[in-house]
C-alpha positions in Angstrom: 6.8 -174.5 -10.1 4.6 -176.1 -7.7 4.6 -173.5 -5.0 2.8 -170.1 -5.0 3.8 -167.1 -7.0 6.9 -165.5 -5.5 5.2 -162.3 -4.5 2.4 -164.3 -2.6 5.1 -166.6 -1.0 7.3 -163.7 0.2 4.1 -161.9 1.7 3.1 -165.0 3.6 6.6 -165.6 4.9 6.7 -162.0 6.1 3.4 -162.6 7.7 4.7 -165.6 9.4 7.8 -163.8 10.8 5.6 -161.0 12.1 3.5 -163.4 14.1 3.9 -163.4 17.9 6.2 -166.3 19.1 3.2 -167.8 21.0 1.1 -168.2 17.8 4.2 -169.7 15.9 4.7 -172.1 18.6 1.0 -173.1 18.6 1.1 -173.9 14.9 4.6 -175.5 15.2 3.5 -178.0 17.9 0.0 -178.6 16.4 -0.6 -182.3 16.6 -2.9 -182.8 13.6 -3.5 -181.4 10.2 -6.8 -180.2 11.3 -5.2 -178.1 13.9 -2.6 -176.6 11.7 -5.5 -175.7 9.2 -7.7 -174.2 11.7 -5.2 -172.2 13.5 -3.6 -170.8 10.2 -6.8 -170.1 8.8 -8.0 -168.0 11.7 -5.1 -165.7 10.9 -6.3 -164.9 7.3 -7.3 -161.3 7.2 -9.2 -159.2 4.6 -6.2 -157.3 3.8 -4.4 -160.7 3.0 -7.1 -161.6 0.5 -7.1 -158.1 -1.0 -3.4 -158.4 -1.7 -3.8 -161.9 -3.2 -6.9 -160.6 -5.3 -4.7 -157.9 -6.7 -2.0 -160.4 -7.7 -4.5 -162.8 -9.3 -5.9 -160.1 -11.4 -2.6 -159.7 -13.0 -3.0 -162.9 -15.0 -5.2 -162.2 -17.9 -7.3 -165.3 -18.0 -10.7 -163.6 -19.0 -11.9 -163.1 -22.5 -11.0 -159.6 -24.1 -13.2 -158.7 -26.9 -10.4 -156.7 -28.5 -7.8 -159.5 -28.5 -9.1 -161.7 -31.3 -8.4 -159.0 -34.0 -4.9 -158.4 -32.5 -4.2 -162.1 -32.6 -5.6 -162.5 -36.1 -3.4 -159.8 -37.4 -0.4 -161.1 -35.7 -1.2 -164.6 -37.1 -1.6 -163.1 -40.7 1.9 -161.7 -40.4 3.4 -165.2 -39.4 1.2 -166.7 -42.2 2.7 -164.5 -44.8 6.1 -165.3 -43.5 5.1 -169.0 -44.1 5.5 -169.7 -40.3 2.4 -171.7 -40.3 2.9 -173.2 -36.9 3.4 -169.7 -35.4 0.3 -168.6 -37.2 -1.8 -171.4 -35.9 -0.8 -170.7 -32.5 -1.7 -167.1 -32.6 -5.0 -167.8 -34.3 -5.8 -170.2 -31.4 -5.0 -167.4 -29.0 -7.6 -165.4 -30.9 -10.0 -168.3 -30.6 -9.4 -168.5 -26.8 -10.5 -164.8 -26.4 -13.7 -165.0 -28.6 -17.2 -165.5 -27.5 -19.1 -168.5 -29.0 -21.2 -167.8 -32.2 -19.4 -164.6 -33.0 -17.7 -163.6 -36.4 -14.5 -163.1 -34.3 -14.4 -166.9 -33.5 -15.4 -168.1 -36.9 -12.7 -166.0 -38.6 -10.1 -167.2 -36.2 -11.0 -170.9 -36.8 -11.3 -170.3 -40.5 -7.6 -168.7 -40.6 -6.3 -171.5 -38.6 -7.7 -174.0 -40.9 -5.6 -172.3 -43.6 -2.5 -172.7 -41.6 -3.2 -176.3 -40.7 -3.8 -176.9 -44.4 -0.3 -175.7 -45.3 1.1 -178.0 -42.5 -0.6 -180.9 -44.1 -2.9 -181.6 -41.1 -6.0 -182.3 -43.3 -8.3 -183.9 -40.8 -7.8 -181.1 -38.3 -8.2 -178.6 -41.0 -11.7 -180.0 -41.8 -12.6 -179.8 -38.2 -11.6 -176.2 -38.0 -13.7 -175.5 -41.2 -16.8 -177.1 -39.6 -16.2 -174.9 -36.4 -16.0 -171.9 -38.3 -19.3 -172.5 -40.1 -20.9 -173.5 -36.7 -19.9 -170.2 -35.2 -21.2 -168.1 -38.0 -18.7 -167.8 -40.7 -19.8 -165.0 -43.1 -21.7 -166.2 -46.0 -19.8 -164.2 -48.5 -16.6 -166.0 -47.6 -17.9 -169.5 -47.6 -16.3 -170.5 -51.0 -12.9 -170.0 -49.5 -13.4 -172.7 -46.9 -15.4 -175.0 -49.0 -12.7 -175.1 -51.4 -10.1 -175.6 -48.6 -12.4 -178.6 -47.5 -12.5 -180.1 -50.9 -8.7 -179.9 -51.1 -8.3 -181.6 -47.8 -10.7 -184.5 -48.9 -8.8 -184.9 -52.0 -5.6 -185.1 -50.2 -7.0 -187.7 -47.7 -8.4 -189.8 -50.6 -11.9 -189.2 -49.7 -12.8 -188.4 -53.4 -16.5 -189.0 -53.2 -16.9 -186.6 -50.4 -14.7 -184.2 -52.1 -16.8 -184.4 -55.2 -20.0 -183.9 -53.0 -18.4 -180.7 -51.6 -17.3 -179.4 -55.1 -20.8 -180.1 -56.4 -22.4 -178.2 -53.5 -20.2 -175.3 -54.0 -20.8 -175.1 -57.8 -24.6 -175.1 -57.0 -24.3 -172.5 -54.3 -22.0 -170.3 -56.5 -24.7 -170.5 -59.5 -27.6 -169.8 -57.1 -25.8 -166.9 -55.4 -23.4 -165.2 -58.0 -22.8 -162.4 -55.3 -20.3 -164.7 -53.5 -17.8 -162.2 -54.8 -15.0 -162.3 -52.2 -13.6 -165.1 -54.3 -13.2 -163.9 -58.0 -15.4 -166.0 -60.4 -12.6 -167.0 -62.7 -10.4 -168.0 -59.7 -13.2 -170.1 -58.3 -13.9 -171.9 -61.6 -10.2 -172.5 -62.1 -9.9 -174.1 -58.6 -13.1 -176.1 -59.1 -11.7 -177.4 -62.4 -8.4 -178.3 -60.8 -10.1 -180.2 -58.0 -12.3 -182.1 -60.4 -9.2 -183.3 -62.3 -7.1 -183.9 -59.3 -6.4 -187.5 -58.3 -4.9 -188.8 -55.0 -1.1 -188.4 -55.1 0.0 -189.2 -51.6 -0.8 -191.4 -48.7 -2.7 -189.9 -45.7 -0.6 -187.3 -43.8 0.3 -187.9 -40.1 -1.5 -185.7 -37.8 0.0 -184.3 -34.6 -1.7 -187.0 -32.5 -3.3 -189.4 -34.8 -6.0 -191.8 -33.9 -3.7 -194.6 -34.5 -1.8 -193.6 -31.5 -4.7 -194.2 -29.3 -4.7 -197.8 -30.6 -0.9 -197.8 -29.7 -1.7 -196.8 -26.2 -3.9 -200.0 -25.9 -1.3 -202.2 -27.5 1.3 -201.1 -24.7 0.2 -204.0 -22.7 1.7 -205.3 -19.2 3.0 -208.8 -19.2 0.4 -210.8 -17.1 -2.2 -209.2 -14.9 -1.2 -208.4 -11.4 -4.0 -209.3 -9.1 -2.6 -207.6 -6.1 -1.1 -204.4 -7.5 -3.1 -202.4 -10.1 -1.5 -201.1 -13.3 1.6 -203.3 -12.6 2.8 -206.4 -14.4 2.8 -209.8 -12.7 6.8 -209.4 -12.3 6.1 -206.8 -9.7 5.2 -207.2 -5.9 4.7 -204.7 -3.0 6.7 -204.9 0.3 6.8 -202.9 3.4 9.7 -202.2 5.7 9.7 -200.5 9.1 12.6 -198.3 8.0 12.0 -197.5 4.2 8.2 -198.2 4.1 6.6 -199.6 1.0 8.7 -200.5 -1.9 8.4 -202.6 -5.0 10.4 -205.7 -5.9 10.9 -208.1 -8.7 8.8 -211.4 -8.3 10.7 -212.8 -11.1 13.7 -212.2 -13.2 13.1 -209.2 -15.4 14.7 -208.4 -18.7 15.8 -205.1 -19.9 12.9 -203.2 -21.7 10.3 -205.1 -19.9 7.2 -203.0 -19.1 6.6 -203.0 -15.4 4.0 -200.2 -14.7 1.5 -198.5 -16.9 -0.5 -196.0 -14.9 -2.7 -193.0 -15.8 -2.3 -190.1 -13.6 -5.0 -189.9 -11.0 -4.9 -186.2 -11.3 -2.6 -183.9 -13.2 -2.5 -180.2 -13.8 -0.6 -178.7 -16.9 2.3 -176.5 -15.9 1.6 -173.1 -17.4 5.1 -172.7 -18.6 6.6 -169.3 -18.7 3.8 -167.0 -18.3 4.0 -163.3 -18.9 4.6 -161.3 -15.9 1.4 -160.2 -14.0 -0.2 -157.4 -15.9 -0.7 -154.3 -13.9 -0.3 -151.7 -16.7 -1.9 -150.7 -20.0 1.1 -151.8 -22.2 2.0 -155.2 -23.6 -1.7 -156.3 -22.9 -1.7 -159.5 -24.9 1.2 -161.9 -25.0 2.5 -163.5 -28.4 4.9 -166.0 -26.7 4.1 -169.7 -27.1 3.9 -171.8 -23.9 2.8 -175.4 -23.1 -0.5 -174.2 -22.3 -0.9 -173.2 -26.1 0.3 -176.6 -27.3 -1.1 -179.1 -25.3 -4.7 -180.0 -24.1 -5.3 -179.1 -20.6 -7.0 -182.3 -19.6 -5.2 -185.2 -21.5 -2.0 -183.3 -22.5 -2.1 -184.3 -26.1 -0.2 -182.1 -28.4 -2.2 -180.0 -30.8 -2.1 -176.9 -32.8 -5.9 -176.8 -33.1 -7.1 -176.1 -29.4 -10.7 -175.8 -28.4 -11.1 -173.1 -25.8 -13.3 -172.9 -22.6 -16.3 -170.7 -23.2 -15.8 -169.0 -19.9 -12.1 -168.1 -19.8 -9.1 -167.7 -22.2 -6.8 -169.9 -20.3 -8.2 -173.5 -20.6 -7.6 -175.2 -23.9 -8.5 -178.7 -25.1 -7.8 -180.9 -27.9 -11.5 -181.6 -28.7 -15.0 -180.9 -27.7 -15.0 -184.2 -25.7 -12.1 -183.4 -23.6 -13.6 -179.8 -22.8 -16.9 -181.5 -21.9 -15.2 -184.0 -19.4 -13.0 -181.4 -17.8 -15.9 -179.0 -17.4 -17.9 -181.7 -15.6 -15.1 -183.2 -13.5 -13.6 -179.8 -12.2 -13.4 -176.9 -14.6 -17.0 -175.4 -14.0 -15.6 -174.8 -10.4 -12.0 -173.8 -11.5 -13.0 -171.6 -14.5 -13.7 -168.5 -12.4 -10.7 -169.1 -10.2 -8.1 -169.1 -13.1 -6.0 -166.2 -11.9 -6.1 -167.2 -8.3 -4.9 -170.7 -9.0 -2.1 -169.5 -11.2 -1.1 -167.4 -8.1 -1.4 -170.1 -5.6 0.5 -172.6 -7.6 0.2 -175.9 -9.3 0.4 -177.9 -6.0 -2.6 -176.1 -4.7 -4.3 -176.5 -8.0 -3.8 -180.2 -7.8 -5.1 -180.4 -4.3 -8.3 -178.6 -5.3 -8.8 -180.9 -8.4 -8.4 -183.9 -6.3 -11.2 -183.0 -4.0 -13.3 -182.1 -7.0 -12.7 -185.2 -9.0 -13.2 -187.5 -6.1 -16.3 -185.7 -4.5 -16.7 -184.3 -1.0 -18.5 -187.4 0.2 -15.6 -189.8 -0.7 -13.2 -187.3 1.0 -15.2 -187.4 4.0 -15.3 -191.3 4.1 -11.6 -191.4 3.8 -11.0 -188.8 6.4 -13.3 -190.6 8.9 -11.7 -194.0 8.0 -8.0 -192.8 8.6 -6.2 -190.9 11.3 -4.4 -187.7 10.1 -1.8 -187.2 12.9 1.4 -185.2 12.6 3.4 -188.3 13.3 4.1 -190.9 10.7 3.3 -193.7 13.0 -0.2 -192.4 13.5 -0.8 -191.9 9.6 -2.9 -194.2 7.6 -3.8 -196.7 10.2 -6.8 -199.1 9.7 -10.0 -198.1 11.3 -10.0 -201.4 13.5 -7.6 -203.7 15.0 -8.5 -206.4 12.4 -5.4 -207.4 10.6 -5.7 -207.9 6.8 -3.4 -210.1 4.6 -1.5 -208.3 2.1 0.4 -209.2 -1.1 2.5 -212.3 -1.3 5.7 -209.9 -1.8 3.9 -207.4 0.3 3.0 -209.2 3.5 3.9 -206.8 6.3 4.9 -208.4 9.6 5.1 -207.2 13.2 5.3 -208.6 16.6 2.4 -208.6 19.0 2.8 -210.3 22.5 5.8 -212.2 21.0 3.9 -213.5 18.0 4.4 -212.4 14.3 1.2 -211.2 12.9 0.4 -209.9 9.4 -0.5 -206.1 9.1 -2.3 -204.3 6.4 -0.2 -202.3 4.1 -1.5 -198.7 3.9 -3.5 -198.1 0.9 -4.5 -201.7 0.3 -8.1 -202.6 0.5 -9.7 -205.3 2.8 -8.6 -207.9 0.3 -5.1 -206.9 0.3 -5.2 -205.2 -3.2 -3.3 -201.9 -3.8 -5.5 -200.0 -6.5 -4.8 -196.8 -8.1 -7.5 -194.9 -6.4 -8.2 -192.1 -3.9 -7.7 -194.4 -0.9 -4.1 -195.0 -2.2 -3.5 -191.3 -3.0 -4.7 -190.3 0.7 -2.4 -192.9 2.1 0.7 -191.3 0.4 2.8 -189.9 3.1 2.6 -186.2 3.7 5.8 -186.0 6.0 4.2 -183.5 8.0 6.8 -183.7 10.8 9.5 -182.9 8.3 8.1 -179.8 6.7 9.1 -176.4 8.4 6.4 -174.6 10.4 6.4 -171.7 8.0 6.0 -174.1 5.0 3.0 -175.7 6.7 1.7 -172.1 7.6 2.1 -171.1 3.7 0.3 -174.2 2.5 -2.5 -174.0 5.0 -3.2 -170.2 4.2 -3.2 -170.9 0.5 -5.8 -173.6 1.1 -7.7 -171.4 3.4 -7.9 -168.6 0.8 -9.1 -170.9 -1.6 -11.9 -172.5 0.6 -13.1 -169.0 1.3 -13.4 -168.3 -2.4 -15.2 -171.5 -3.0 -17.7 -170.8 -0.1 -18.4 -167.2 -1.5 -18.9 -168.5 -5.1 -22.3 -169.0 -6.3 -23.4 -170.8 -9.5 -24.4 -167.3 -10.9 -20.8 -166.3 -10.7 -19.5 -169.2 -12.9 -19.4 -168.2 -16.6 -21.6 -170.2 -18.8 -19.7 -173.3 -20.1 -20.5 -175.8 -22.6 -24.2 -176.5 -22.5 -24.0 -175.2 -18.9 -27.8 -175.0 -18.6 -28.0 -179.0 -19.2 -25.3 -179.7 -16.7 -25.9 -180.8 -13.2 -24.6 -178.8 -10.3 -20.9 -179.1 -9.5 -19.8 -181.0 -6.6 -17.6 -178.4 -4.8 -16.2 -177.8 -1.4 -18.6 -175.0 -0.8 -21.4 -177.5 -1.0 -19.8 -179.3 2.2 -21.4 -178.4 5.4 -17.9 -178.6 7.0 -15.3 -176.8 4.9 -12.8 -178.0 7.4 -13.0 -181.6 5.9 -12.0 -180.1 2.5 -9.4 -177.9 3.7 -7.7 -180.5 5.8 -7.7 -182.9 2.7 -6.4 -180.0 0.5 -3.6 -179.3 3.0 -2.7 -182.9 3.3 -2.3 -183.2 -0.4 -0.2 -180.0 -0.8 2.2 -181.4 1.9 2.2 -184.9 0.1 3.0 -183.3 -3.3 6.5 -182.2 -2.5 7.6 -185.8 -2.1 5.0 -187.6 -4.3 4.3 -185.2 -7.2 5.7 -186.8 -10.6 6.7 -184.5 -13.4 5.0 -185.6 -16.7 7.5 -184.8 -19.4 7.8 -185.0 -23.1 10.7 -185.0 -25.6 10.7 -181.8 -27.8 12.5 -181.9 -31.1 14.3 -179.0 -32.3 16.8 -178.1 -35.0 18.7 -175.2 -36.7 17.2 -173.6 -39.7 17.8 -175.6 -42.7 18.8 -178.6 -40.8 16.9 -181.9 -40.9 19.0 -183.4 -38.1 17.0 -182.8 -34.9 18.1 -182.0 -31.5 16.0 -182.9 -28.6 15.2 -181.8 -25.0 12.9 -183.0 -22.3 10.4 -180.6 -21.0 8.0 -180.6 -18.1 4.6 -180.5 -19.4 2.5 -181.1 -16.3 2.6 -182.3 -12.7 0.5 -185.4 -11.8 0.0 -187.9 -8.9 0.6 -191.6 -9.7 -0.3 -193.9 -6.6 1.5 -196.8 -7.8 4.6 -195.2 -9.2 4.9 -193.3 -5.9 5.8 -196.7 -4.2 9.0 -196.7 -6.0 12.0 -195.8 -3.9 14.9 -193.6 -5.3 18.2 -194.5 -6.5 20.8 -192.1 -8.1 21.6 -194.9 -10.6 18.0 -196.4 -11.1 17.3 -199.7 -12.9 14.1 -198.3 -14.4 13.2 -195.6 -16.9 10.0 -193.8 -17.1 8.2 -192.2 -20.2 5.0 -190.6 -20.9 2.1 -191.0 -23.5 -0.4 -188.2 -22.8 -1.1 -188.7 -19.1 -0.1 -192.2 -19.0 3.3 -193.1 -17.5 5.2 -196.2 -18.4 7.9 -197.7 -16.2 10.4 -200.0 -17.9 13.4 -202.0 -16.8 16.5 -200.3 -18.1 18.7 -203.2 -17.0 18.3 -206.7 -15.9 16.5 -206.9 -12.4 16.9 -210.4 -10.6 14.1 -211.9 -8.7 13.7 -210.4 -5.2 15.7 -207.2 -6.2 14.2 -203.8 -5.5 12.8 -202.0 -8.4 14.2 -198.4 -8.2 13.4 -195.1 -9.7 15.2 -191.8 -9.8 13.5 -188.7 -8.3 15.5 -186.3 -10.2 19.0 -186.1 -8.7 20.8 -188.7 -11.0 24.6 -189.6 -10.9 25.0 -188.5 -14.5 23.6 -185.0 -14.0 25.1 -183.9 -10.6 27.8 -184.8 -8.0 27.2 -186.8 -5.0 27.3 -183.7 -2.5 24.6 -181.9 -4.8 22.4 -184.9 -5.0 22.4 -185.5 -1.2 21.7 -182.0 -0.5 18.7 -181.9 -3.0 17.2 -185.2 -1.7 17.6 -184.1 1.9 15.9 -180.9 1.4 13.1 -182.1 -0.8 12.6 -185.7 0.2 13.8 -185.8 3.8 16.3 -188.8 3.5 20.0 -189.4 3.1 20.6 -191.5 0.1 22.8 -194.5 0.6 22.4 -196.1 -2.9 25.5 -197.8 -4.4 26.3 -194.7 -6.7 26.3 -192.3 -3.6 28.4 -194.9 -1.7 30.9 -195.3 -4.4 31.3 -191.6 -5.3 31.7 -190.7 -1.5 34.9 -192.7 -1.5 36.4 -190.8 -4.5 34.9 -187.3 -4.2 38.1 -185.6 -4.4 38.6 -186.7 -8.1 35.1 -185.9 -9.2 33.3 -187.3 -12.0 35.1 -187.6 -15.3 32.5 -185.6 -17.2 33.5 -182.6 -15.0 37.3 -183.0 -14.9 40.1 -180.6 -15.9 43.0 -181.8 -17.7 46.8 -180.6 -17.7 47.7 -178.4 -20.5 51.0 -180.2 -21.2 50.3 -183.9 -20.8 46.6 -184.2 -20.9 46.5 -186.1 -17.8 43.6 -185.3 -15.2 44.2 -182.6 -12.8 43.7 -183.7 -9.1 43.0 -181.6 -5.8 40.5 -179.5 -4.3 41.3 -175.7 -4.2 44.7 -176.0 -5.9 45.0 -178.6 -8.6 47.9 -180.5 -9.6 48.6 -182.8 -12.7 48.0 -186.5 -11.8 51.0 -187.4 -13.9 53.9 -187.3 -11.4 56.5 -187.2 -14.2 54.9 -184.0 -15.6 56.6 -180.8 -14.6 53.5 -178.5 -15.1 52.9 -176.3 -12.2 49.9 -176.2 -10.0 46.8 -174.2 -11.1 43.9 -172.7 -9.1 40.5 -174.5 -9.5 38.8 -171.1 -9.5 40.9 -170.1 -12.4 39.8 -173.0 -14.4 36.2 -172.7 -13.4 36.3 -169.0 -14.6 37.6 -170.2 -18.0 34.9 -172.8 -18.2 32.2 -170.1 -17.5 33.7 -168.0 -20.2 33.7 -171.0 -22.5 30.0 -171.7 -21.7 29.2 -168.2 -22.7 30.9 -168.5 -26.0 29.1 -171.8 -26.7 25.8 -170.3 -25.8 26.4 -167.5 -28.5 27.3 -170.1 -31.0 24.2 -172.2 -30.4 22.1 -169.0 -30.9 23.7 -168.4 -34.2 23.0 -172.0 -35.0 19.4 -171.6 -34.2 19.2 -168.4 -36.2 20.7 -170.1 -39.2 24.0 -168.3 -39.2 25.8 -171.6 -39.8 29.3 -170.5 -41.0 29.6 -168.0 -38.1 28.4 -170.8 -35.7 30.9 -173.3 -37.1 33.8 -170.7 -36.7 32.9 -169.9 -33.3 32.4 -173.6 -32.0 35.8 -174.6 -33.6 37.5 -172.0 -31.5 35.7 -173.2 -28.5 36.8 -176.6 -29.2 40.3 -175.7 -29.5 40.1 -173.7 -26.1 38.3 -176.6 -24.4 41.0 -179.1 -25.4 43.6 -177.0 -23.5 42.0 -177.5 -20.2 39.1 -179.9 -20.2 39.3 -183.6 -19.9 38.4 -185.3 -23.2 35.2 -186.7 -21.7 34.2 -183.5 -20.2 30.5 -182.6 -20.7 31.3 -179.4 -22.4 33.5 -181.2 -25.0 30.5 -183.3 -25.9 28.3 -180.2 -26.2 30.7 -178.5 -28.5 31.0 -181.7 -30.5 27.3 -182.0 -30.8 26.9 -178.3 -31.8 29.4 -178.8 -34.6 27.7 -182.0 -35.8 24.4 -180.1 -36.3 26.0 -177.1 -37.9 27.9 -179.4 -40.4 24.7 -181.3 -41.1 22.9 -178.2 -41.7 25.6 -177.2 -44.3 25.2 -180.6 -46.0 28.8 -181.9 -44.8 27.7 -185.2 -43.5 31.1 -186.7 -43.3 32.3 -183.9 -40.7 29.1 -184.1 -39.0 29.4 -187.7 -38.3 32.9 -187.3 -37.1 31.8 -184.6 -34.7 28.9 -186.4 -33.4 30.9 -189.7 -32.8 33.0 -187.6 -30.4 29.8 -186.5 -28.7 28.7 -190.0 -28.3 31.9 -191.0 -26.5 31.2 -188.2 -23.9 27.6 -189.2 -23.6 28.5 -192.8 -23.0 30.9 -192.0 -20.3 28.5 -189.7 -18.5 25.2 -191.4 -18.9 26.0 -195.0 -19.9 25.9 -197.1 -23.1 22.2 -198.1 -22.6 20.9 -194.6 -21.4 18.1 -192.8 -22.9 20.5 -189.8 -23.7 22.7 -192.3 -25.7 19.7 -193.4 -27.6 19.0 -189.8 -28.6 22.6 -189.3 -29.8 22.5 -192.5 -31.8 19.3 -191.4 -33.3 20.9 -188.3 -34.6 23.9 -190.3 -35.9 21.5 -192.4 -37.8 19.8 -189.4 -39.5 23.4 -188.2 -40.4 24.3 -191.4 -42.0 20.9 -191.7 -43.7 21.0 -188.2 -45.2 24.7 -188.7 -46.2 23.6 -191.9 -48.1 26.0 -194.0 -46.0 23.8 -197.1 -46.0 25.7 -199.7 -44.0 26.6 -197.1 -41.3 23.1 -196.0 -41.2 21.6 -199.4 -40.8 24.1 -200.1 -38.1 23.2 -196.8 -36.2 19.4 -197.4 -36.6 19.8 -201.0 -35.0 21.8 -199.6 -32.1 19.4 -196.6 -31.6 16.4 -198.8 -31.6 17.9 -201.3 -29.2 18.7 -198.4 -26.7 15.5 -196.5 -27.1 13.5 -199.7 -26.8 14.6 -199.9 -23.3 13.1 -196.7 -22.3 10.3 -196.1 -24.7 7.4 -198.1 -26.4 7.0 -198.6 -30.0 4.8 -195.3 -30.2 8.0 -193.2 -29.5 8.4 -190.6 -32.4 12.2 -191.6 -32.7 11.6 -195.2 -32.8 8.9 -194.8 -35.4 11.3 -192.4 -37.6 14.1 -195.1 -37.3 11.8 -197.7 -38.7 10.9 -195.5 -41.6 14.5 -194.9 -42.4 15.3 -198.5 -42.1 12.5 -199.6 -44.4 13.6 -196.9 -46.9 17.2 -198.2 -46.9 16.2 -201.8 -47.1 14.1 -201.0 -50.2 17.1 -199.6 -52.0 18.5 -201.6 -55.0 21.7 -203.6 -53.8 23.9 -201.8 -56.2 23.1 -198.6 -54.2 24.0 -200.0 -50.7 27.4 -198.7 -50.0 29.3 -196.5 -47.7 29.2 -192.9 -48.6 30.2 -191.0 -45.3 
């Protein structure tokens, strides 16, 4: 995801392999990032840039005048099918390809407002109506959107504004009777209906309501940390010669306590599954929905009503304000480079954005202040020998002439404070000496071609953006007299990101057709860089949990952390998701260290048995099978013969395929067939898989959702409780995965009207989810609504029904 497109990556690696050994040696033994950058960039040839240019043109990021009509027609089909969300996304694609102040743009906005109206997003619908009018919505069609606006105002309880809109419409209709696209009788009937209508329901919830912004402010850290920005007073910074900088508890920390709340210094939206580069004339416009269609490219807020960049069809925002801020900070430079940046990858994009946001002069100052050598011991040293006091829990000590002296912790200022700023970002380790020579060559050439493009770009080549004539000139690397400064900085950032990039994720809820019991999955929205969170060391069984609100990351204690104990984060390889050997390999290849956390040490001693959630069982006595290539029943009194592991693995693969088919049937609403297939899978699984195997839990979860969709709440609850046992064994009783399953159990009991059971499940789910998420979490808010509804019931109705 972070690295360049496969074709460009393969091209560069072939170029590296074809270089004379002497040149490879020169780059491999270069002592500074500057030398690596200069040696590599000197090898960039015009044919290389032409190849990259052809690849970049395959990504259709420009505006196509024929696309708005296509997307509007496709959106109309979805609208007629009552798939209003799908329709809104397609209308948004049409908006993205439209030029400002054109009928195409106004019609796409107007059609999208209709979809949003049916989704109950009335505030957003009103905004789209205003946008349609701003961009020249045809006069003959005005009654349609004015009526829609009045309906929205009534639904929102803004009756005075609704009355004013109806009055304006009546006067306009009387003065201009030729507004005939809406029949007069229909118009009069709708006007009469609006006059008589009264507010019948509360204000609806928007996709990302304004109240959530207030919730963000309410998620406060306990006590201000004067030495470590964006961290609570319970957190301190230390440094160790072997493991570098790390965070510790300065006092006892309780589960669920908020430890760090940090906004990404820079983030870039992951494009998601892009259509393949377009080199032909067929399949010109893509109708698939990606993250880029649903989330703001600046703040990552979810929205169905994106506002596009005026210069390209790729960048989309949740509001005019976000569009303006992005344009002024970086997008005026990135806009004409859209296809190139998608080809070069997210890491190169972040490296560029960092230099644009910070500005060349600040990059120059940091480069001058710090040494950028290839050895870790030479990275991030202070400019002088003057030693600076650091944090109480972050006081670095070293020996000089037999005396212990305090040393400055990299990234801290002269007062010993570690701030979430560019100084801290720059001081994150690039691990230059650990990266392979070909990887450094690849990154250096990506940065080199980007620098050349920026040098060649002129302000005339940048498409007109939002009020671009009024905006000041962009600060870009091409304005820097020495491009090497920007190139070396971007190369450093690309190398840093392999170990320091943070995936910004969200939980997306899904469900089978006809089911109101949701399923959830975590998806990666963006890649960001968080200077404070990057200080956390890894554990395969961490004592913290991370969640995100927009671009803000929150770190909470997932268990009790004693004073002086290290605060640990998981870099991805978690003991509940993969075995110790796989975790070790992934950590070694990406992060360059061998993990010695307690989970790895414990599992290393019982590797042969393997985790319980991957275990096979004896077909006769149900005891776990043991062994490596050949498995034997663990029960010595069992007469069951040996079995090949490969045979059982093959059976598991066949079972996984069948479960996949059943899940598709479930998504498509073919519930009876899904239940039949999953029931067969369950019987098969019980014959050779351990009762707590992950696949057993997955099958039970699927059956629970299918039965819920059929309205059989009792069977649904029974299946889900079986899934819960598997989740608890694999992830732990206080894991976020357990919280999601308990949430589903609460939904089942709630919909089955089993009040005591529902209240119990709601309480358990809230307790677990609160350890990982704040009160703004969708599931916690839904649990609170369910609890409020149940507690308001008359006592005579409070009984067990499932």
